[in-house]
C-alpha positions in Angstrom: 83.8 98.1 86.9 83.1 95.1 89.2 83.3 95.0 92.9 83.8 92.0 95.3 83.9 92.9 99.0 84.6 90.9 102.2 84.7 92.0 105.8 86.7 90.4 108.7 90.3 90.1 109.8 92.0 90.2 106.3 95.8 90.2 106.0 97.3 92.3 103.2 99.9 90.0 101.5 102.3 92.9 100.7 102.6 94.6 104.1 101.4 91.8 106.4 99.0 94.1 108.3 95.4 93.1 109.2 92.5 95.0 107.8 88.7 95.0 108.5 87.6 95.2 104.9 88.7 94.2 101.5 87.3 94.7 98.0 88.4 94.2 94.4 87.6 96.8 91.7 88.3 96.5 88.0 88.2 99.3 85.5 89.8 100.7 82.3 92.3 103.6 82.7 93.4 106.1 80.0 97.1 106.1 80.1 98.8 109.5 80.3 102.5 108.7 80.2 104.3 109.1 76.9 106.2 105.8 76.7 104.8 105.3 73.2 104.5 101.5 73.7 101.3 99.6 74.4 97.7 100.5 74.1 96.3 103.9 75.3 93.8 102.2 77.6 94.9 99.8 80.4 92.9 97.2 82.2 93.4 97.9 85.9 92.5 95.8 89.0 92.7 97.2 92.6 92.6 95.1 95.7 91.8 97.6 98.4 92.1 97.1 102.2 90.6 99.4 104.9 91.1 99.6 108.6 89.6 102.1 111.0 91.5 102.7 114.3 89.4 104.3 116.9 87.6 107.5 115.9 90.6 109.4 114.6 92.5 107.2 112.1 91.8 105.3 108.9 94.4 103.2 106.9 93.6 102.4 103.3 95.8 100.4 100.9 95.6 99.5 97.3 97.5 96.9 95.3 97.2 98.0 91.7 97.8 95.5 88.8 97.5 96.3 85.1 97.0 94.1 82.2 97.5 94.5 78.4 100.5 96.8 78.6 104.1 95.9 78.0 105.9 94.5 81.1 102.6 94.5 83.2 103.5 91.1 84.5 106.8 92.4 86.0 105.3 94.7 88.7 102.4 96.0 90.7 101.9 99.3 92.5 101.3 99.5 96.3 99.6 102.7 97.5 98.9 103.5 101.1 96.8 106.3 102.6 96.7 107.2 106.3 94.0 109.7 107.3 94.0 111.2 110.8 91.6 113.6 112.4 93.2 116.9 113.5 91.0 118.9 115.8 87.3 118.9 115.3 87.1 119.9 111.7 90.4 118.9 109.9 92.1 115.9 108.5 95.7 115.1 107.6 96.2 112.6 104.7 99.6 110.9 104.2 100.1 109.0 101.0 102.8 106.6 99.9 103.6 104.7 96.7 105.9 101.8 96.0 106.5 100.1 92.6 106.9 96.4 93.6 108.8 94.5 90.9 107.8 90.8 90.8 110.3 90.0 88.0 113.5 91.6 86.9 113.3 93.9 83.9 115.7 96.1 82.0 112.9 98.6 81.9 112.6 99.0 85.7 113.7 102.7 85.8 111.3 103.7 83.0 108.5 101.7 84.5 109.0 103.2 87.9 109.2 106.8 86.5 106.1 106.4 84.3 104.1 104.6 86.9 105.0 107.1 89.6 104.1 110.1 87.3 100.7 108.6 86.3 99.8 107.4 89.8 101.0 110.6 91.6 98.8 112.8 89.3 95.8 110.5 89.9 96.3 110.5 93.7 96.8 114.2 93.9 93.7 114.9 91.9 91.6 112.9 94.4 
């Protein structure tokens, strides 16, 4: 995987919020959905943003783009984590996922279902 990082007031294009850090990470991902189309391995690129608010909150976003699978140019996935400190020893992590379609596709419902299933499992395992 590769990694390019920058730090300063960076605006996330999708949500319009400002973050302190950004990096890009590329890797290969073994697909787990059973759509039976496309290769079993997908090239993935994350653009990750991070912002720390005080001592008790961290907001982390990922824009996830894939390459080499059918319809990959029609969508990307937006993931957001908000981590808050609760008491002295605990954290609460809230996660969200949005499949952002850049182009219309008759496969939108299948793409959304497959992407949500794969991404939810990965995020839960973390």
